[in-house]
N, C-alpha and C positions, 0 to 999 in steps of 0.2 A: 496141713499146717497153714495157719493164718487165714483159713477160709472164714471163720467167724468174724474176725476183725474186718476183713475185706467186705463181707456182706453187710455188716453194720455200717461201714463207711458209705456204701452205696445207699442204703436205706435212709441214712441221715441226710444225704444230698437229695434224694428223690422225693422224700416226703410221702404224703398221702395221695388221695384220689385227685386226678387232674383230667379234664376233658376239654382242653383248649383247641379249637379247630385250627388255629394257626401253628400249633406245636407239631413239628414233624413226627413226634412220637405218638401222637393221637391219644386215645384214652389209655391212661396208665394209673397204676397204684403201686407205690414203692419201686417204681421204675419198670414194673412188669407191664408190657403193652398188650392191648387187645389184638393188635396186628400180628404180634408174634405168638400169642396164645389165644386164638379165636374161640376155643372151647371153655375158657376160664371166665367166670363172672368177675370181671375186674373190679367193679364197684364194691363187691362184697368179699374180695380177696383178703384173707387173714394174714397177719404178719408172719405167723408160723408157716403158712403155705408159701408165702413169698420167699422166705428163707430156704425152704425145701427146693423150690424152683431154682434159686440161685446156686445152691449147693450142687444139685444133681445136673441141671441143664447148662450150667456155666462153669463153676469152679472145677468140677471133676471131668467135665467134657473137654475142656481146654487145659491141658496139662501145663501150658505155658504160664498160666497165672501162678501156679505153685512153684514152677521152676524159677521164675523171676523173683518171687517173694522169698524163696530160700536163699537167693544171692543178695537181695536187698529188699527187706521187708516193706519199707515205705514205698519204694518204686513198684513193687508187686501189687500192693493195695491200690496205688494210684492207677496202675495199668488196668486192673480189674474194673475200677470205677469208670475209667474212660471207655472201656469196652462196652459196658452197659449203656453208657450215655451216647456214644457215637458209632458203636458197632465194633466188632472185634478187628476187622481188617483195618479200619481207619486208625484205631488206637494202636494197633501193631505197627503200622507204617510210621506213626508219630514216634513210637518207641525206637524204631530202627533209625529214624532221622536224628533222634536225640543222641543215639550212640555214635552216629557219624559226626555229629557236632562235637562230641567228646573225643574224636580222633580214631574211632574204631572203623574198620572197613566192613560195613554192612550194607547190603542192598535192601532198600525199603520196599519189599515185596508183599508185606502184609501177613507174612507167615513167620511166627516166632518159633523157629526150629532150632536145631543144634548149632548152627552158625551164629545166630543171634545170641543164644545163651552163652556160647563160648566167648563172644565179644563182650558181653556183659560181665562174665566171669573175669576176663582179662582186665576190664575197666575197674572193677571193684576189688579184685584180689591180686591184681598184677603187681609188678615191681614198683610202679608209680600210680597207686590207686587214685582215681578221680574223686575229688571231694564230694561232689553232689551231682550225680547223674539225674536226680530228681529235678533240679533247676532247669536243665536242658529239656527234660520231658515236659515240664510245665510250659515252657516257651513254645514247644511244638504243638501242644494241645491248644494253647491260646491262638496260635497261628491258624490252626484248623478251623476254629470257630470264626475267626475273622474272615477267612475265605468263604465260609458258608454264608455269612452275613453279606459279604460283597456280592455274592452271586444271587442272593435273594433278600432284598431290603425288608421284606415282611418279617424276617427273623431278627431284625434289629432290637425288638423288644426283649429278646432273650440274652442280649449281649452282656449286660452286667452280671447276670447270674452265671452264664457260661464262663466268662472270664474269671469270676471269683472262684468258680469250681476248678478251673484250670490251674490257677495260681495257689490254691490252698495247699 
């Protein structure tokens, strides 16, 4: 459920072929990197095959995406997008920190398991549902990008795009 929407969201953000030597992702197309898929001809990767990779190697491999999306569609799609862009562990920690910012007792360990899902469930379905866990998540994502840039000034050229993606 929601996999098609999440995959399209990522593809819209990632765009086509990029091979910028200063980009931590390296050679990519539709967000699929040569570093992660060394046997794939990235430059000639079709949109159809990119969708298959995202569906099989991401959406179905990490059940947390669907679990989050089933509780809060917008947050689940944002979480999937962030995972592709910054890695599953970093995106998961940001999600957990955002739940903490919303008053949930979650340890940001980078693993979105039953405790994190229960905290999200309490947040969105509990007696006093939080209006927008997405706003807290956006803030955490932006903070992650700012830390990356602070640690490596060569990444400053990606700041506007990363922050726009975080806040969208």
